[in-house]
N, C-alpha and C positions, 0 to 999 in steps of 0.2 A: 818187726812191728808194723801194723798197717799205717797208712797215711793218717796224720792227725790234723784235720782242719780246725783252726783255732783263731781267736782274736785275743790280743793282750794289751794291757795298759799299765804303765809303771805309776804307782802311787806311793810316794816316799821311797822307802827301801824295799817295797813289796811289788810284785807283779800280779795283777789280777788277770786271770786267764779264763776264757770261755771256750768250752769244747762244743763245737757245732753238732757233732753226732749225737750227743747226749743232752744238750742244752744245760749242762752243769758248769758251775763256776768254782774256781779254787784260787787260793792265794799262795804264791811261791816266793820264798826268800832264798838268798844264797845260803848254802850251796845247792839246794834243791833246784833253783832256777838254772844253774849251770848244767845239771843233768838233763833237765827238761829241754833246753835249747839244743843240746847235742842229740837228744833222742829224736826230736822232730826232724832233725837233719839226717836221720837214718844211720847214725853211728851205732856200731855194735856195742853191747854192754861191756865187753872186755876192753875195747878201745877207750870208752869213756872212763872206765875205772882206772886204767893206766894213767891217763892224763890227770884224773881226779887225785890220784895218790901223790903225784908230783906237786899239784897245785895246792893241796891242803895238808901235805906232810903226813899222810896216813899210809899204812901198809896196804898191799894189794888186796889182801883178804877183807880188811875193813872197808876199803873203797868199793870193792865189788858187792859187798853186802848192802851198803848204802845205795849204790846205783841200782841194784836189782829191786830194792824196796821202793824207790821212787818210780822206777819203770813199771812196777806192778800197779801202783796207784794211778799212773798215767793211763795204763791199759784199761783199768776199770772206768776211769773218767771218760775215756774215748769210746766206750762201748755204746752202740746205738741204743737209744731209749726204747723200752718196750712199747709197742703200739697198743693203744686202746682198741678193744674189739670194735671194729667198724660196723655201723648199722647196715651198710650195703651188703655185708656178707650174710645177712639174715633174710629169711623169706619175705617176699613182697607183701604177704598178708599182715605183716606187722603194722603197715601203714593204716590198715582199715580194721585191725583187731579191736573188738569190743571187750570192755571189762566192766565189772560192777564196781563203781567207786566206793571206797570206804568213806570218803568225804570229797566234796567239791566246794571250794571256798574262793571268794574274790577279795582282792586286796587293792587298795588305792594308794599308789605312789605319786603324790602330787596330783597330776592330771592323767596318769597312766593307770589303766586297769589291767590287772593280771589275775587270771583264774587258774587255780591249781586243782586238778583232779588226781587223787592218789588211790591206789588199790588196797592199801592196808595201813594200819595204824603206825607201823614202823616208818613207812615213807612219810606220813604226816608229821612225825616227830622230827624229821630232818630240818624242817623250816618253820612250820606253823607257830611253835612257841615264841620264836624270835620276831615274828611279824604279825602276831594275832591282833595287836593294837591297831593295825591298818585294815582289818577286815571290814568289809562293807557290803551292803545290799544293792548298791548302785549298779545301774546298767549303762552300757555305752555301746555304740555301734562299732567302735574300735576297741577290741579286747585281745590280749595275748593269752593264748591257752597253753598251759603247761600240763603234761600228763606223765605220771610215773606208774608203771605196771610191770608185772612179772611175766617172763616168757621162759618156760623151762626152768633153768637154774640161773637166769640172768635178770637184770633190771633194765628196762627199756624206758628211754625218755623221748617223748614227742613234744614238739613245739609247733603249734598251729597246724597240727595234722601231719607234720613231717618228722620222721624218725631221725633224731640227731645223733644219739650214741647208745651203745649197749654195754653194760658193765657186769662183771661177776659180783657176787655178794660181798666179797672182801675188799671192794674198791669204793667204799662209801665216801671217803674223803675226796677222791677224784670226782665222783658223781656230784657231790655237793658243790665243789669248786666249779664244775662245768655249769651247773644250774645257776650259780651266782653270776657267772660271766654272761649267761643268756639273760638274766634279769637286768643287769646293768645296761646291756645293749638295748633291751626293750624299753627300759626306763628313759634312756637318753638318746634313743634313735641312733645308736652307733653300731659299729662292727668291731671284731677283734683287732683289725688293723689300726684302730684309733688308740688302742691302749699300749702302754709300755710294760706295765707290771701290775700285780696285785700283791699286797703285803698283809700278813697276819699281824695287825697292829691296831692300836687306838690312834685316831687322828683328831686333833683339836685345832680350831682356827679362831682368829680374832677378827676375821673379815678382810684381812690383807694377806696373810700367809698361814701356812699350816705347819704344825709340828707333829712328827710321827713318834709314836712310842711303841716300837716293836718289842715283843717279848714272848718267851715261852709261857705256857699256862702256869698260873700260880705265882707269877712275879709281882702282881699288883697293878698291872697296867689298867685294868678296868676300873679299879678303885680310884686311881689317879685321874683317869679321864672323867669319871663321874664327879669327883671333887672339883675339877676345873670347870666342868659344865655348871656345877652348883654355884660357882663364884662369878659366872657371867660369860665364860667362853662358850663357843659353839662346838658341839660334838659333830664331827664329820662322819665318823664310823668308829665302832668299838672293836671290830674283829676283822673285817674284810675291807681293805682300802684299795680301790682301783686308782691308778695313776696314768694320766694320758702321756703320750710320747712327744707331743709338740711343745706344750707349755709346762710340763711336769706338775700338773695340778692334781691334788687329791680330791676325788669326787665322793659325794655322800652315798652311803649304802645304809639305809635306815632300819637296821635290825636293832632290837632292844639289847640293853646291856644285861649280862648275866651276873647278878650280884650274889656272891657267896655269903654264907652265914657269918664268916669271920669279919666281913666288911660292914656288917649292919650297924654297929655302934657308931662308926665315924660317918657313914653315909646318911644315917637317919637324921643327923644334924642339918644336912643340906636338903634332905628329902623326907620330911616328917611323915608323908603318906606311905613311905616304903614299907613300914611295918604292917600296913593294911593289905599289901599285895600278897596273895597266897603263894606259898612255897611250891616249887615243882621238883619232883625227884628225877634227876637225870640218870642217876645210877644208885647202887646201894651205898656208895660213899660220897655222893655229890648231890647237894640240894641247893637250889638257887631261887632267887626272885628275879623277875624280868622287869627292868626299869626302862621305860620308853624314852627315847631321845627327844630333845626339843627342836626338831627340825621345822623349818618354815615350809610353806607350800611350794615355793619355787626352788626345787632341789637343784636344777641345772645352774642356778645362780650362786650356789654354795661352793663351787670349785675354786680353790686357791692354791698357789704354788707351794710346794714343799721346800722349806729352807733349812730346818734343823731336825736332827734325829736324836732322841733321848732314850737311853736304856735306863729303866727304873728298877729298883729293888728295895722292897721294904725289909729293914733289918732292925729289930728291936734293940740291938746293941750299938747302933750307930744313930746319933741324933740327926746329923745332917752332913752330907758330903756331896758337893756338886763340882764337877771338874770336866775338862776335856777328856773324852774317852780314848783309850788305846785304839788307834785307827784299825789295826789288824783285827782285833777282837770285835770291834763295832761293825766292821764290814762283814765279817763272818756271821754275826748274829743277824744282820739284815738279809744276807743271802739265804740263810737257813729259814727265815720266816717269809720269804718272797717266792713268787713265781713270775719270772720274766718271760713274756711271750716269746716263743722260739723263732727268732730270725736274726740274721747278722746285723741288721740295722738297729734292732732293739738292744742287742748286746753292746754295740758301740755307744749308743745313747746312754745306756745304764752306766757303763764304765766312766764316761765323761761326767755324768751327774754325780756319781759316788765321789769323784775327786773334788767336787765343788761343795758338797754338803758338809755341814759342821756336825760332829758327833759329840755327844755329852753322856756322862754317866752320873746318875742321881741315886744315891743310897741314903735312906732316911728312916726315921721313926717320928720326927717332928713334922706333922702335916703342914703347919703354918709356914715354916721355913721352906719346905719343898714347893708349896704353891707359890710363895713369893718369888722363888728362884725362876720358876717357869714363867710366871707373869712378867718378870723383868726381861726374860729372853724374848718374849713377844714384842717388847718395846724397841728391840734392835732389829730394824728391817734391813 
């Protein structure tokens, strides 16, 4: 097996491992950890299995099967990440290529003006519905210009006239994530070196600290974030949360919240005007209303350190249950919903931070009890 460059940290009875080649993370417990540490020392599978059989009282066949399964997973995790199609591999004329915009819109993020020119309606749908409330006719001598256009069967992104990346059409998530990163760098005058990670989560602050609510789609994180904003807390972000590497602060990303029809009854109590907002059809099965966050004008002053992480789940059969989360499952959820910028320094910082964060699990159908529990958590700094 090839060399396996990695970083590890023990958290409780689990080892959190980062694979440098792939920028992937995994958690290993015994006996998988035993196989891993022998594998990285270049022991042969048969040798590991022989020792494993004695150590755990298994037959050689059982041991070899287990060892080979773990080694196969390690091999996959160690596989170098596929490189994004680099813009420098494309003709120089991409820098000056002209295209007829489907739309050109300007958005004001506090005092930063960003202009988007897109070649078709599909490209416009990637971002405009989420930031349409920030659209402006203002002009400024300093403006960041974003362009999305097609070249052959690829999507090209230019920033201020410079080709940044080129993607195939099936890489929409990568494309949007990259544009989001460029947006936060332009908004806050930063570079990628400033950031530790981004998290698919809702982030709520009380002006002293931030609580993250990472979750898969459909878990109710947006509904919970909107309810918390409705009772006086500040929404930092509902979907894309950038976190800096020095002070571990969650920075605001002012996209609107996507409110599904099923959440209308409870959220209309906090936002009576919500019923007046027109519905948007995202797909044949998904219709949403876009609820604007209540951000202030000084976005850079809204960054507060992350202290707790809550996994939420609405369950009509459970009135209220709030407890410390299973650490293994909580860390896995966080990793699944995060992108840690790929360098060894960030991996070490992330691992140290994960060991310090408090993880909670909230399952509920009683909104008042759920809101009260999170409100009380904000009181414990």
